[in-house]
C-alpha positions in Angstrom: -32.8 -1.3 -14.1 -31.6 -4.6 -12.9 -33.3 -6.9 -10.4 -31.7 -8.4 -7.1 -31.5 -11.8 -9.0 -29.4 -10.1 -11.8 -32.6 -10.2 -14.2 -32.8 -7.1 -16.4 -36.1 -5.1 -15.7 -35.6 -2.4 -18.7 -35.7 1.3 -18.7 -37.9 2.9 -16.2 -38.4 6.2 -14.3 -36.5 6.6 -10.9 -40.1 6.9 -9.3 -41.2 3.5 -10.4 -37.8 1.9 -9.6 -37.9 3.3 -6.2 -41.4 2.1 -5.8 -40.5 -1.3 -6.8 -37.5 -1.3 -4.4 -39.6 -0.3 -1.5 -42.3 -3.1 -2.3 -39.6 -5.7 -1.8 -38.1 -3.8 1.1 -34.7 -3.6 -0.5 -32.5 -0.5 -1.6 -32.2 1.0 -4.9 -28.6 1.2 -5.7 -26.9 3.3 -8.7 -24.3 0.8 -9.9 -23.3 2.9 -13.1 -24.3 6.6 -12.6 -22.2 7.7 -15.6 -24.0 5.5 -18.0 -26.7 6.8 -20.4 -29.4 6.0 -18.7 -27.9 5.3 -15.3 -28.1 1.7 -14.3 -29.5 0.8 -11.1 -30.1 -2.4 -9.1 -32.5 -3.6 -6.3 -30.5 -5.0 -3.6 -30.0 -5.0 0.2 -27.1 -2.4 0.4 -26.1 -3.4 3.9 -25.5 -6.9 2.7 -23.7 -5.8 -0.3 -21.4 -3.5 1.8 -20.6 -6.4 4.0 -19.9 -8.9 1.4 -17.5 -6.1 -0.4 -15.7 -5.6 2.7 -15.3 -9.6 3.3 -13.9 -9.8 -0.3 -11.4 -7.0 0.3 -10.3 -8.6 3.6 -9.8 -12.0 1.9 -7.8 -10.2 -1.0 -5.5 -8.4 1.6 -4.8 -11.6 3.4 -3.6 -13.3 0.2 -1.2 -10.5 -0.4 2.5 -10.9 0.4 4.1 -7.8 1.9 7.8 -7.3 0.8 9.8 -5.2 3.1 13.1 -3.7 2.6 15.9 -4.7 5.0 18.9 -2.5 5.3 22.6 -3.5 5.8 25.1 -0.8 6.6 29.0 -1.1 6.6 32.0 1.1 5.7 34.2 0.6 2.8 37.3 -0.7 4.8 35.1 -3.8 6.0 37.3 -6.9 6.6 36.5 -9.9 4.7 35.1 -12.0 7.8 32.7 -9.1 8.8 31.6 -8.9 5.1 30.8 -12.6 5.3 28.6 -12.2 8.2 26.8 -9.3 6.7 26.4 -11.3 3.5 24.9 -14.2 5.4 22.3 -12.0 7.1 21.4 -10.7 3.7 21.0 -14.2 2.4 18.6 -15.0 5.3 16.6 -11.7 4.4 16.4 -12.6 0.7 15.3 -16.4 1.2 12.4 -14.8 3.4 11.4 -12.9 0.3 12.6 -9.3 1.5 14.5 -6.8 -0.6 17.8 -5.9 0.7 19.2 -2.5 0.4 23.2 -2.4 0.9 24.5 0.9 2.0 28.1 2.0 2.7 28.8 4.9 4.7 31.7 7.4 4.0 33.2 9.1 6.9 35.5 12.1 6.7 37.9 11.8 3.7 36.6 8.4 2.7 34.4 9.9 0.4 37.5 10.8 -1.8 38.0 7.2 -2.3 34.5 6.0 -3.8 36.2 3.1 -5.6 36.8 1.3 -2.2 33.1 1.6 -1.7 32.4 0.2 -5.2 34.6 -2.7 -4.7 33.3 -3.6 -1.5 29.8 -3.5 -2.9 31.2 -5.9 -5.7 32.5 -8.2 -3.3 29.2 -8.3 -1.2 27.1 -9.1 -4.3 29.6 -11.9 -5.5 28.8 -13.6 -2.1 25.2 -13.4 -2.4 24.6 -13.5 -6.2 23.2 -17.1 -5.9 20.2 -15.6 -4.0 19.8 -12.1 -5.3 19.5 -9.9 -8.4 20.5 -6.2 -8.6 17.3 -4.2 -8.7 19.0 -0.8 -8.3 22.8 -0.4 -9.0 25.2 1.1 -6.8 24.7 4.9 -6.7 26.5 7.5 -4.6 23.8 9.7 -2.6 25.7 12.3 -0.4 28.0 10.4 1.8 26.3 7.1 1.2 26.4 4.7 -1.6 23.7 2.1 -1.8 22.3 -0.6 -4.0 19.1 -2.6 -3.8 18.8 -6.4 -4.2 15.7 -8.4 -4.9 15.4 -12.1 -4.1 16.1 -14.2 -7.3 12.9 -16.0 -8.8 13.1 -19.7 -8.5 
């Protein structure tokens, strides 16, 4: 048994503990029900739940949400277009987002996977100052993709 101030009251029956809590007009809450004997605390349960939700909201506010942005192009992309896509990826990476780079193979292009591999390598050469490879290039059906994460400063 623990008091509302955190002072230990010792081991007592549940009836005694409940009477003690009702005398103080507070609630009897089981803190550790699996312990032998179970640990209970006298407290205002409504206030406890409110403070707990407040702490949870504060912790959630301090979390940073990392989203994954996707950039798609074909294996026959021209150099200028690739540079524009890489600039967008740099912007996403500096904002702290991950970038999934996907190459779509259409028709018979899937027979020439090496072109896609080279395009991904060229793309990474442009953004290598801002990114590190989290998941290397892999062919999945008609798409080849790799995931880049922001470089740690």
